[in-house]
MARFI-285720 format. One record per residue (C-alpha): residue number from 1; residue in three letters; y, x, z. Coordinates in Angstrom, 3 decimals. Example, Ala and Ser with C-alpha at 12.3 -4.5 7.8 and 13.67 -1.06 7.14 Angstrom:
BEGIN
   seq   type      north       east         up
     1    ala     -4.500     12.300      7.800
     2    ser     -1.060     13.670      7.140
# end
This chain:
BEGIN
   seq   type      north       east         up
     1    gln     98.632    174.755    126.433
     2    asp     98.898    178.553    126.270
     3    his    102.284    180.222    126.215
     4    val    103.339    183.707    125.215
     5    val    106.571    184.835    126.846
     6    ala    108.481    188.032    127.357
     7    pro    108.009    190.732    129.997
     8    gly    109.259    189.623    133.380
     9    ala    107.828    186.131    133.118
    10    cys    104.342    184.647    133.554
    11    arg    101.975    183.867    130.733
    12    cys    100.025    180.751    131.656
    13    phe     96.367    180.276    130.826
    14    pro     93.884    177.539    131.744
    15    val     92.297    179.472    134.613
    16    phe     94.836    182.007    135.833
    17    ala     98.198    183.519    134.985
    18    val     98.890    186.947    133.578
    19    gln    102.233    188.481    134.429
    20    ser    103.965    191.187    132.439
    21    ile    105.970    193.365    134.812
    22    gly    108.006    195.119    132.185
    23    gly    111.069    193.267    133.448
    24    asp    110.364    193.293    137.161
    25    phe    112.276    196.528    137.575
    26    leu    115.466    194.517    137.049
    27    his    115.246    193.507    140.669
    28    met    114.259    196.847    142.218
    29    pro    116.830    197.449    145.012
    30    gly    119.283    200.240    144.400
    31    asp    117.759    201.133    141.048
    32    val    120.247    200.390    138.301
    33    ala    120.233    201.929    134.857
    34    gln    122.941    204.389    135.818
    35    his    120.742    207.487    135.961
    36    gly    123.426    210.179    135.781
    37    val    122.814    213.828    136.548
    38    gly    119.232    214.659    137.399
    39    phe    117.763    211.703    135.502
    40    ser    113.976    211.921    135.389
    41    leu    111.908    209.541    133.298
    42    leu    108.836    210.990    135.000
    43    asp    110.092    209.957    138.446
    44    arg    110.827    206.478    137.159
    45    val    107.341    206.095    135.680
    46    arg    105.746    207.486    138.833
    47    gln    107.578    204.961    141.009
    48    arg    106.488    202.101    138.800
    49    phe    102.874    203.151    139.256
    50    leu    103.208    203.566    143.011
    51    lys    105.346    200.499    143.768
    52    asp    104.566    197.962    141.059
    53    met    100.868    198.676    140.640
    54    ile     99.219    200.442    143.590
    55    ala    101.366    199.074    146.416
    56    gly    101.069    195.579    144.965
    57    ala     97.280    195.829    145.015
    58    thr     96.870    197.406    148.457
    59    glu     99.382    195.230    150.302
    60    gly     97.664    191.988    149.350
    61    asn     94.124    192.817    150.464
    62    glu     92.909    189.925    152.583
    63    gly     91.480    191.490    155.725
    64    arg     89.980    194.387    153.771
    65    gly     92.526    196.985    154.842
    66    arg     94.955    198.715    152.520
    67    tyr     92.327    200.724    150.656
    68    val     91.122    200.173    147.094
    69    ala     89.026    201.876    144.461
    70    met     90.796    202.693    141.207
    71    val     89.003    202.315    137.871
    72    leu     90.412    203.819    134.679
    73    asp     89.264    204.067    131.082
    74    glu     89.495    206.987    128.694
    75    gly     93.029    206.080    127.607
    76    thr     94.571    205.307    130.983
    77    val     93.133    208.450    132.590
    78    lys     95.501    210.477    130.395
    79    ile     98.472    208.230    131.175
    80    leu     98.020    208.194    134.950
    81    ser     97.075    211.866    135.334
    82    ser    100.283    212.871    133.538
    83    cys    102.302    211.286    136.362
    84    leu    100.253    211.366    139.544
    85    arg     97.879    213.722    141.329
    86    val     94.889    212.737    143.456
    87    tyr     96.897    213.410    146.620
    88    asp     99.551    210.878    145.547
    89    leu     96.866    208.226    145.094
    90    leu     95.137    208.985    148.400
    91    glu     98.458    208.634    150.209
    92    glu     98.859    205.131    148.803
    93    gly     95.398    203.940    149.825
    94    val     93.290    204.748    146.749
    95    thr     90.024    206.067    148.210
    96    val     88.176    206.820    144.981
    97    val     89.115    207.141    141.290
    98    glu     86.394    206.371    138.737
    99    thr     86.091    205.903    134.976
   100    ile     84.793    202.612    133.689
   101    glu     82.641    204.192    130.978
   102    lys     80.396    206.006    133.489
   103    pro     77.776    204.643    135.927
   104    arg     79.227    204.190    139.425
   105    gln     78.017    203.478    142.911
   106    ser     78.356    199.826    143.892
   107    leu     81.115    199.251    146.500
   108    pro     81.146    195.466    147.112
   109    ser     83.038    195.817    150.404
   110    leu     85.959    197.553    148.666
   111    asp     88.544    195.882    146.446
   112    ala     89.261    197.535    143.090
   113    leu     92.334    198.205    140.997
   114    tyr     91.567    198.358    137.280
   115    phe     94.130    200.124    135.062
   116    leu     92.883    199.656    131.504
   117    thr     93.966    199.753    127.880
   118    pro     93.991    196.209    126.442
   119    thr     90.896    196.585    124.240
   120    met     87.742    194.516    123.933
   121    thr     85.656    197.544    124.915
   122    ser     87.449    197.973    128.242
   123    val     87.347    194.245    129.014
   124    arg     83.614    194.057    128.323
   125    asn     83.009    197.120    130.493
   126    leu     84.880    195.345    133.279
   127    gln     82.715    192.248    132.823
   128    lys     79.566    194.366    133.112
   129    asp     80.643    195.345    136.630
   130    phe     80.191    191.724    137.721
   131    lys     77.412    190.430    135.469
   132    asp     75.135    190.024    138.491
   133    pro     76.960    187.800    141.030
   134    lys     74.560    188.924    143.751
   135    arg     75.299    192.625    143.181
   136    pro     78.987    192.942    142.228
   137    gln     80.456    196.392    141.692
   138    tyr     83.481    195.649    143.913
   139    gly     85.045    192.903    145.994
   140    asn     88.298    191.367    144.743
   141    ile     89.922    192.960    141.719
   142    his     93.470    193.668    140.563
   143    ile     93.726    194.147    136.793
   144    phe     96.620    196.019    135.195
   145    phe     96.807    196.649    131.450
   146    ser     98.731    199.598    130.031
   147    ser    100.448    197.422    127.411
   148    glu    100.634    193.786    126.370
   149    val     97.232    192.134    126.508
   150    ser     96.294    189.692    123.763
   151    glu     95.459    186.031    124.392
   152    gln     91.963    186.706    123.051
   153    leu     91.253    189.249    125.780
   154    val     92.708    187.025    128.498
   155    arg     90.461    184.177    127.352
   156    gln     87.523    186.589    127.366
   157    leu     88.178    187.181    131.066
   158    ala     89.068    183.563    131.823
   159    gln     85.739    182.328    130.454
   160    asp     83.707    184.647    132.688
   161    pro     83.108    182.836    136.020
   162    asn     81.865    186.023    137.707
   163    val     85.222    187.721    136.996
   164    val     87.652    184.836    137.458
   165    cys     86.643    184.163    141.053
   166    arg     87.539    187.750    142.014
   167    val     90.817    188.285    140.138
   168    lys     93.823    188.523    142.455
   169    thr     96.223    190.208    140.023
   170    leu     96.472    190.322    136.237
   171    lys     99.504    192.098    134.790
   172    asp    100.780    194.097    131.842
   173    met    102.231    197.395    133.128
   174    asn    103.941    198.326    129.840
   175    leu    103.210    201.997    130.529
   176    asn    101.073    203.379    127.737
   177    phe    102.789    206.684    126.989
   178    ile    101.900    210.087    128.433
   179    met    104.462    212.185    130.284
   180    his    104.758    215.912    129.546
   181    asp    107.647    216.684    131.875
   182    ser    110.656    214.973    133.442
   183    ala    112.211    213.900    130.128
   184    cys    109.451    214.405    127.567
   185    phe    106.598    212.080    126.602
   186    his    103.922    211.795    123.941
   187    cys    101.344    209.316    122.657
   188    gly     98.208    211.446    122.826
   189    arg     97.759    211.081    119.056
   190    asp     96.763    214.665    118.272
   191    arg     95.582    213.986    114.708
   192    asp     98.616    212.128    113.360
   193    ile     99.813    215.095    111.303
   194    val     96.612    215.012    109.228
   195    asp     95.644    211.341    109.524
   196    leu     99.027    209.724    108.715
   197    phe    100.348    212.046    106.016
   198    pro    101.149    211.827    103.153
   199    gly    100.591    208.102    103.600
   200    pro    100.727    205.198    103.407
   201    ile    100.562    204.940    107.169
   202    pro     97.843    202.478    108.285
   203    gln     99.101    199.344    110.014
   204    pro     97.019    199.960    113.189
   205    ala     98.778    203.329    113.572
   206    val    102.196    201.678    113.157
   207    asp    101.248    199.048    115.742
   208    asp    100.090    201.670    118.240
   209    ile    103.186    203.875    117.905
   210    val    105.501    200.850    118.072
   211    ser    103.681    199.556    121.148
   212    arg    104.190    202.860    122.954
   213    leu    107.869    203.048    122.007
   214    val    108.359    199.450    123.137
   215    cys    106.898    200.356    126.531
   216    leu    109.184    203.390    126.717
   217    cys    112.310    201.361    125.934
   218    val    111.348    198.619    128.387
   219    ser    110.680    201.213    131.097
   220    met    114.088    202.789    130.447
   221    lys    115.840    199.393    130.188
   222    gln    117.098    200.252    126.725
   223    gln    117.463    198.239    123.540
   224    pro    118.675    201.067    121.327
   225    leu    120.224    201.332    117.932
   226    ile    117.505    202.976    115.829
   227    arg    118.184    205.805    113.379
   228    phe    115.389    207.027    111.124
   229    leu    114.738    209.865    108.705
   230    lys    114.718    208.930    105.030
   231    ser    111.689    210.982    104.048
   232    gly    109.442    210.918    100.988
   233    asn    107.140    208.513    102.816
   234    asp    108.137    205.328    104.622
   235    his    106.662    206.240    108.015
   236    cys    109.939    206.431    109.920
   237    glu    111.477    203.341    108.379
   238    arg    108.383    201.187    108.953
   239    val    108.144    202.193    112.597
   240    ala    111.908    201.727    113.040
   241    arg    112.046    198.233    111.565
   242    glu    108.935    196.955    113.337
   243    leu    110.130    198.440    116.617
   244    asp    113.523    196.791    116.236
   245    thr    111.865    193.443    115.576
   246    arg    109.633    193.785    118.640
   247    leu    112.510    194.790    120.902
   248    arg    114.746    191.988    119.680
   249    asp    111.974    189.483    120.359
   250    ile    111.205    190.881    123.815
   251    phe    114.764    191.051    125.063
   252    gln    115.684    187.709    123.548
   253    lys    112.846    186.061    125.444
   254    leu    113.816    188.012    128.539
   255    gly    117.359    186.717    128.222
   256    asp    116.080    183.159    127.787
   257    ser    114.133    183.292    131.053
   258    asp    115.605    182.833    134.540
   259    lys    119.117    184.219    135.066
   260    pro    119.721    184.537    131.302
   261    ala    123.386    185.498    131.634
   262    glu    122.626    188.448    133.886
   263    lys    119.766    189.707    131.733
   264    ala    121.648    189.210    128.496
   265    gln    124.510    191.264    129.905
   266    ile    122.166    194.130    130.777
   267    phe    120.017    194.130    127.670
   268    ser    121.936    192.501    124.829
   269    arg    122.734    194.722    121.883
   270    asp    124.506    192.019    119.917
   271    arg    127.791    193.871    120.237
   272    ala    129.493    196.548    118.203
   273    glu    129.151    199.255    120.848
   274    pro    125.510    200.165    121.570
   275    thr    124.909    202.424    124.556
   276    ser    121.695    204.080    123.416
   277    val    120.159    205.392    120.223
   278    leu    116.584    206.168    119.227
   279    leu    116.115    208.764    116.487
   280    ile    112.771    208.526    114.648
   281    leu    111.669    211.529    112.586
   282    asp    108.446    212.704    111.002
   283    arg    107.043    216.205    110.978
   284    ser    108.396    216.923    107.479
   285    phe    111.981    217.213    108.795
   286    asp    111.263    220.750    110.089
   287    pro    107.843    222.122    109.031
   288    ala    108.626    225.620    110.315
   289    ala    108.841    224.653    114.000
   290    pro    105.063    224.312    114.621
   291    leu    104.327    227.635    112.885
   292    val    106.900    230.158    114.101
   293    his    106.181    232.183    117.246
   294    asp    108.699    230.988    119.829
   295    phe    109.567    233.327    122.709
   296    gly    110.503    230.689    125.252
   297    tyr    108.351    231.072    128.363
   298    glu    106.518    227.739    127.999
   299    ala    106.114    227.833    124.217
   300    leu    104.913    231.442    124.176
   301    ala    102.452    230.919    127.042
   302    tyr    100.890    227.908    125.294
   303    asp    100.687    230.008    122.129
   304    val     99.371    233.425    123.161
   305    leu     97.468    232.466    126.343
   306    asp     95.529    229.575    124.838
   307    gly     91.911    230.740    125.063
   308    arg     90.980    229.578    121.569
   309    lys     91.965    232.791    119.831
   310    asp     90.180    234.101    116.769
   311    gly     89.528    237.771    117.351
   312    cys     92.589    238.453    119.525
   313    pro     91.947    239.893    123.001
   314    phe     94.222    237.428    124.780
   315    val     91.635    235.702    126.995
   316    glu     91.152    238.861    129.069
   317    val     94.656    238.708    130.540
   318    gly     94.522    235.099    131.746
   319    gln     93.890    231.779    130.100
   320    leu     96.065    228.718    129.778
   321    lys     94.261    225.403    129.340
   322    pro     96.605    223.041    127.487
   323    lys     94.669    219.830    128.156
   324    glu     94.752    220.411    131.907
   325    asn     98.143    222.186    131.897
   326    thr     96.705    224.919    134.108
   327    phe     96.792    228.715    134.041
   328    glu     93.684    230.518    135.278
   329    tyr     93.798    234.154    136.295
   330    thr     91.938    236.752    138.341
   331    phe     93.485    238.608    141.262
   332    arg     92.336    241.082    143.915
   333    asp     92.436    240.075    147.566
   334    ala     93.275    242.315    150.529
   335    arg     89.695    243.589    150.602
   336    gly     89.726    244.555    146.938
   337    gly     87.483    241.720    145.813
   338    glu     88.153    239.742    142.619
   339    asn     89.029    236.071    142.945
   340    lys     89.852    233.390    140.399
   341    lys     92.772    231.071    140.844
   342    ser     94.156    228.111    138.892
   343    met     97.863    227.208    138.834
   344    ile     98.970    223.729    137.761
   345    leu    102.012    223.750    135.490
   346    gly    103.788    220.540    136.407
   347    asp    106.945    218.989    137.786
   348    lys    105.935    219.901    141.351
   349    asp    106.235    223.576    140.433
   350    glu    109.935    224.306    140.898
   351    val    109.602    227.840    139.525
   352    trp    108.062    226.496    136.308
   353    gln    110.748    223.844    135.967
   354    arg    113.522    226.432    136.363
   355    tyr    112.287    229.014    133.891
   356    lys    109.960    227.413    131.341
   357    his    112.768    226.901    128.803
   358    glu    114.122    230.443    129.257
   359    phe    113.204    233.204    126.834
   360    leu    110.365    235.243    128.297
   361    gly    112.454    238.346    129.015
   362    asn    115.160    236.339    130.766
   363    ala    112.593    234.313    132.703
   364    thr    110.923    237.495    133.951
   365    lys    114.210    239.041    135.111
   366    lys    115.325    235.893    136.909
   367    leu    111.899    235.445    138.479
   368    asn    111.890    238.990    139.838
   369    lys    115.417    238.558    141.204
   370    glu    114.471    235.289    142.900
   371    ile    111.418    236.913    144.504
   372    gln    113.554    239.758    145.837
   373    glu    116.112    237.365    147.292
   374    phe    113.403    235.270    148.909
   375    ser    111.766    238.356    150.403
   376    ser    115.067    239.505    151.897
   377    glu    115.980    236.106    153.376
   378    asn    112.706    234.516    154.505
   379    ala    111.781    235.383    158.088
   380    met    108.046    235.442    157.377
   381    ala    108.583    237.767    154.428
   382    lys    110.422    240.193    156.691
   383    phe    107.656    239.882    159.266
   384    gln    105.028    240.654    156.614
   385    lys    106.967    243.751    155.554
   386    gly    106.660    245.171    159.062
   387    ala    110.060    244.269    160.419
   388    arg    108.335    242.989    163.545
   389    ser    110.324    242.611    166.687
   390    ser    109.655    241.941    170.314
   391    asp    112.192    239.146    169.939
   392    thr    110.209    235.966    170.621
   393    ala    112.743    233.805    168.776
   394    ala    112.371    235.862    165.598
   395    thr    108.584    235.563    165.798
   396    lys    108.811    231.781    166.245
   397    asp    111.170    231.561    163.276
   398    ala    108.682    233.504    161.152
   399    ile    105.840    231.168    162.151
   400    arg    107.937    228.090    161.379
   401    gln    108.594    229.418    157.877
   402    leu    104.954    230.325    157.255
   403    pro    104.066    227.171    155.194
   404    glu    107.121    227.643    152.969
   405    tyr    106.322    231.323    152.619
   406    gln    102.711    230.713    151.605
   407    glu    103.618    228.003    149.102
   408    lys    106.410    229.967    147.445
   409    met    104.531    233.249    147.359
   410    ser    101.607    231.469    145.740
   411    arg    103.944    230.169    143.005
   412    tyr    105.683    233.500    142.606
   413    ser    102.339    235.278    142.364
   414    gly    101.065    232.837    139.739
   415    his    104.130    233.112    137.531
   416    thr    104.253    236.874    137.922
   417    glu    100.676    236.928    136.638
   418    met    101.461    234.544    133.778
   419    thr    104.583    236.337    132.557
   420    ser    102.673    239.620    132.805
   421    ala     99.796    238.067    130.848
   422    cys    102.221    237.021    128.094
   423    phe    103.549    240.573    127.791
   424    lys    100.028    242.019    127.813
   425    ala     98.972    239.556    125.113
   426    leu    101.894    240.665    122.933
   427    asp    101.241    244.347    123.640
   428    ala     97.588    243.894    122.657
   429    arg     98.735    243.106    119.120
   430    gly    101.074    246.092    119.039
   431    ser    103.762    246.550    116.431
   432    ile    101.887    244.432    113.881
   433    leu    102.766    241.198    115.730
   434    gln    106.425    242.188    115.951
   435    lys    106.539    242.734    112.196
   436    ile    104.781    239.428    111.582
   437    cys    107.250    237.615    113.834
   438    glu    110.197    239.234    112.034
   439    leu    108.771    238.015    108.720
   440    glu    108.332    234.532    110.230
   441    gln    112.014    234.574    111.217
   442    asp    113.051    235.622    107.693
   443    leu    110.942    232.825    106.181
   444    ala    112.163    230.133    108.577
   445    cys    115.847    231.174    108.472
   446    gly    116.175    232.143    104.811
   447    val    118.084    235.258    105.940
   448    asp    117.075    238.592    107.445
   449    lys    118.193    240.044    110.786
   450    glu    121.405    241.366    109.178
   451    gly    122.255    237.903    107.854
   452    asn    121.472    238.687    104.210
   453    glu    119.635    236.041    102.219
   454    val    116.035    237.038    101.540
   455    thr    114.601    237.008     98.018
   456    asn    111.228    235.900     96.710
   457    ala    110.427    239.450     95.623
   458    arg    111.028    240.770     99.123
   459    leu    108.979    238.030    100.757
   460    ile    106.068    238.483     98.376
   461    gly    106.155    242.235     98.950
   462    gln    105.998    241.793    102.714
   463    leu    103.262    239.182    102.511
   464    ser    101.210    241.420    100.247
   465    gln    101.032    244.022    103.010
   466    tyr     99.133    241.575    105.206
   467    leu     97.151    239.962    102.384
   468    tyr     95.780    243.233    101.051
   469    his     96.685    246.535    102.700
   470    gln     96.671    245.493    106.372
   471    arg     94.357    242.490    106.211
   472    glu     92.058    243.739    108.968
   473    ala     95.004    244.187    111.358
   474    val     96.068    240.542    111.012
   475    ser     94.144    237.712    112.653
   476    ser     93.130    234.689    110.605
   477    glu     95.473    232.476    112.609
   478    glu     98.468    234.734    112.027
   479    leu     97.789    234.879    108.302
   480    val     97.363    231.110    107.975
   481    arg    100.632    230.518    109.812
   482    leu    102.442    233.032    107.595
   483    leu    101.081    231.512    104.396
   484    leu    101.974    227.982    105.457
   485    leu    105.500    229.121    106.254
   486    tyr    105.759    230.802    102.863
   487    met    104.479    227.689    101.094
   488    ser    107.162    225.673    102.851
   489    met    109.771    227.963    101.284
   490    val    108.631    228.751     97.754
   491    asp    107.966    226.310     94.938
   492    asp    104.441    226.256     93.457
   493    ala    103.284    228.790     96.018
   494    tyr     99.841    227.150     96.017
   495    asp     99.120    228.376     92.485
   496    lys    100.435    231.846     93.218
   497    ile     98.617    232.534     96.464
   498    leu     95.791    230.274     97.516
   499    asp     93.779    230.443     94.291
   500    arg     93.725    234.235     94.349
   501    asp     91.330    236.333     96.386
   502    his     93.171    237.483     99.497
   503    his     90.098    237.927    101.639
   504    leu     90.735    234.523    103.162
   505    ser     87.683    232.825    104.636
   506    glu     86.718    229.442    103.267
   507    ile     87.614    227.939    106.640
   508    asp     91.144    229.353    106.410
   509    lys     91.533    228.168    102.829
   510    asn     90.444    224.680    103.876
   511    lys     93.010    224.656    106.687
   512    ile     95.759    225.557    104.233
   513    arg     94.579    223.011    101.655
   514    arg     94.428    220.294    104.308
   515    met     97.976    221.073    105.453
   516    leu     99.240    221.052    101.874
   517    gln     97.628    217.655    101.347
   518    thr     99.858    216.207    104.073
   519    lys    102.946    217.192    102.019
   520    val    104.967    217.689    105.210
   521    his    105.952    221.098    103.821
   522    leu    107.745    219.452    100.891
   523    pro    111.320    218.129    100.843
   524    pro    111.830    214.337    100.570
   525    ser    112.226    214.161     96.784
   526    arg    108.731    215.575     96.161
   527    gln    108.880    214.355     98.941
   528    gly    113.420    216.017     97.464
   529    ala    115.443    218.763     96.121
   530    phe    113.733    222.106     96.467
   531    ser    116.235    224.917     96.229
   532    ala    113.852    227.859     96.085
   533    ala    113.895    230.011     93.007
   534    gln    111.468    229.048     90.277
   535    asp    108.671    231.255     89.021
   536    gly    110.135    234.293     87.305
   537    ala    113.389    234.253     89.279
   538    arg    112.024    236.546     91.955
   539    gly    115.388    238.129     92.701
   540    glu    117.039    234.818     93.612
   541    pro    117.576    233.770     97.255
   542    ala    114.473    232.130     98.741
   543    arg    116.189    229.424    100.772
   544    gly    113.302    227.053    100.211
   545    arg    114.096    223.647    101.607
   546    leu    116.913    224.900    103.861
   547    arg    120.257    223.262    103.244
   548    ala    123.272    225.481    102.682
   549    glu    124.844    224.622    106.042
   550    arg    121.625    225.514    107.834
   551    val    121.489    228.917    106.095
   552    lys    125.102    229.546    107.132
   553    glu    124.223    228.764    110.740
   554    phe    121.431    231.321    110.667
   555    gln    123.677    233.869    108.945
   556    ser    126.340    233.495    111.621
   557    ala    123.770    233.730    114.401
   558    ala    122.196    236.872    112.889
   559    arg    125.562    238.645    112.669
   560    glu    126.522    238.040    116.288
   561    lys    126.563    241.145    118.496
   562    asp    123.967    239.854    120.927
   563    ser    121.629    238.577    118.212
   564    val    117.929    239.370    118.726
   565    ala    115.794    239.746    115.605
   566    leu    112.918    237.669    116.964
   567    tyr    115.080    234.844    118.394
   568    arg    117.062    233.880    115.288
   569    phe    115.242    230.689    114.319
   570    ser    116.174    227.571    116.239
   571    pro    114.385    224.253    115.541
   572    leu    116.499    221.601    113.881
   573    leu    115.899    218.863    116.454
   574    gly    118.435    220.181    118.963
   575    asn    121.150    220.150    116.267
   576    leu    120.288    216.584    115.233
   577    val    120.552    215.341    118.813
   578    lys    124.027    216.893    119.083
   579    lys    125.084    215.414    115.736
   580    leu    124.250    211.932    116.967
   581    val    127.371    212.052    119.149
   582    ser    129.511    214.262    116.914
   583    arg    132.535    213.021    115.000
   584    asp    130.701    212.933    111.663
   585    gly    127.319    211.846    113.027
   586    leu    124.125    212.058    111.012
   587    pro    124.576    211.931    107.205
   588    gly    123.863    208.496    105.770
   589    asp    122.059    209.890    102.725
   590    gln    119.411    211.453    104.991
   591    phe    119.210    208.935    107.830
   592    gly    119.045    205.158    107.846
   593    gln    119.530    202.788    110.757
   594    val    118.544    199.373    112.067
   595    pro    120.287    197.043    112.542
   596    asp    122.222    198.074    109.445
   597    lys    125.626    196.690    110.475
   598    leu    126.025    198.334    113.869
   599    ile    128.136    201.468    114.104
   600    phe    127.284    204.280    116.474
   601    lys    130.233    206.635    116.945
   602    lys    131.058    209.317    119.444
   603    asp    134.142    207.601    120.882
   604    arg    132.302    204.351    121.507
   605    phe    129.302    206.168    122.884
   606    lys    131.418    208.086    125.397
   607    ala    133.358    204.975    126.370
   608    asp    130.146    203.456    127.677
   609    arg    129.806    206.189    130.298
   610    asp    132.013    204.131    132.597
   611    arg    129.839    201.060    132.195
   612    leu    126.705    199.928    133.984
   613    lys    124.350    201.564    131.497
   614    gln    124.208    205.323    131.208
   615    pro    124.238    206.334    127.505
   616    thr    120.830    207.488    126.331
   617    ile    119.426    209.389    123.358
   618    ile    115.708    209.233    122.574
   619    ala    114.234    211.442    119.842
   620    phe    110.692    210.781    118.598
   621    val    108.698    212.802    116.038
   622    ile    105.798    211.173    114.188
   623    gly    103.174    213.887    113.786
   624    gly    104.045    215.690    117.027
   625    val    106.920    217.439    118.766
   626    thr    106.747    221.181    119.474
   627    leu    107.481    223.013    122.712
   628    ser    110.228    224.973    120.963
   629    glu    111.876    221.670    119.993
   630    ile    111.613    220.419    123.567
   631    arg    113.332    223.632    124.663
   632    thr    116.209    223.249    122.196
   633    val    116.706    219.574    123.052
   634    thr    116.738    220.422    126.761
   635    gln    119.359    223.084    126.106
   636    ala    121.388    220.652    123.990
   637    ala    121.240    218.081    126.795
   638    arg    122.878    220.613    129.115
   639    ser    125.775    221.201    126.727
   640    glu    129.255    219.773    127.190
   641    asp    128.792    217.489    124.177
   642    leu    126.009    215.634    125.961
   643    ala    127.390    215.700    129.506
   644    asp    126.373    212.550    131.423
   645    val    124.029    211.505    128.602
   646    asn    120.344    210.960    129.282
   647    val    118.241    212.712    126.638
   648    val    114.522    212.017    126.215
   649    val    112.284    213.592    123.582
   650    gly    108.776    212.640    122.490
   651    gly    106.256    212.654    119.696
   652    ser    102.788    211.651    118.611
   653    cys    101.546    214.644    120.620
   654    ile    102.711    218.000    121.954
   655    leu    102.070    220.014    118.803
   656    thr    101.278    223.638    119.635
   657    pro    100.180    226.106    116.933
   658    lys     96.604    225.989    118.253
   659    arg     96.529    222.211    118.260
   660    leu     97.795    222.141    114.686
   661    leu     95.130    224.555    113.453
   662    asp     92.467    222.704    115.443
   663    val     93.166    219.387    113.725
   664    leu     93.310    221.079    110.340
   665    his     89.762    222.285    111.003
   666    pro     88.390    220.745    114.221
   667    val     86.190    223.186    116.089
   668    ala     85.116    222.664    119.693
   669    pro     86.555    225.488    121.819
   670    glu     84.117    227.656    123.698
   671    gly     83.233    226.387    127.114
   672    ala     84.546    222.913    126.358
# end
């Protein structure tokens, strides 16, 4: 008889057993849930791949050596490549990495590790590799699924005699989310903002998002209290309730397995003092964040250096490729020749990790200072400057530091080029972009740079300059972003703007119409109360959907002495994360929770810091999380309010302005 049990136990089938290793990390030596300062979800995920998956496959090879081939599918390529580089795999004995969808050379003398999504397509592709028993693709095989595999798929494998005789491992990895950086993840669902809104959300989409969040919670050893946004649709609540049900079932079964007392103590949430909370939002909670130009180093680079620009001369100064997370640029060598170079923007780049959440100007100053300090302290740098000496010891010291010098100077050179490219991209647009960004700030904040509330008449007057008088100076992308921001602020703006002739192309009009169809720009009651002035009241404040307390925050920030006109808007997500542990918490009229009876308060949350489990906050945005939101959450996590608290942020995808406009009107980028 077949049995379905929780992660950490074996699932028995007539021919072989499948093991879900979601709970195996309970017994990893020296690795308790007490992450503390320097917590990195990325490091944790990477170790699970290296130890639980790859090492497990290579160590058990019967007389075949410790080398294996690795086979991935379209989905798992994205998951694995977000955590590991080819060098990491080679070091662990992976000699070749191939995709299951493409024809491959037969390697019957080499064992294979399959890391696949649990779909019928992937399973059938695996079976094709062994359809001819006389000419198998590989020797023995180790099969790992990214999430829980269904009984149907296991039976599909179990009934294939050519596969069964070769299977040495069959496990669920429970790792089907994609890492962006050390504490940020996403689901790779780029189209959620157009496919899931206004709703109802399809059940397969709910199942997929819940599955990924389940894997995240299991990987982090968390059974959190779940808070969700009460929006005009039921997206957040449906995901929250189904996720809670899945987690309760998983951890209950985990507690019922061997050593139930120990596991119940670690994972049980049937107490009044939960140690973690998961906040589920949808993109309607802050529609301005994906549209406003953000001047953080990472956010701005992914905005202005993305090569898919419409008529803006940004590609000439260097190009950032978001899918590969690489920056490509041209430099001149010592002989004066031009060379192209590509810099990977990842966790291995310490310079990137230090400065990517800084505002561009601050990042540039700190980068230059760091380069100067390195040049004055590194022996090889001094040697290169001509401070040569007949002192043999000094020469040896310089040679010893040569690898460090080359590596660091390569990073410094790359980031100097990228920060310079950002400034050149902004300069190429001249004063027009500065004025556009100031208008974006006024629209998103509801107040101007002096802290005065803006009126509809003023906004319409400023917009008219770009719609009519200076239309040729404004790119299509900039105009679409401005109009979408305006429509998020002013009631019935569709009738006033889009149906008139503003020299908008049909493509741009379709992008705007498609975004309006999602209704993420509307408050909850229409999707809620819309406080913008009605037609005819053009002199009234144009707060749009901003709540009074939010306008006051922006007013106070604008009137501070060190306020910068283009930095006034701050995404809401960072504030919400802080409010989770504040005295008042999140308002009950805007946010629900499951289970309903548990209470999550600051004093109880902080009390758990002395316990085994480190308190954790996870924020997830259906529809996509922006780089500016990641920046604000990272900054919030460094604040005193969240000291010793692990903070993780994620979303359907990493939603950049380009990605948003692409899904509103999908067009293949040049050279893709």
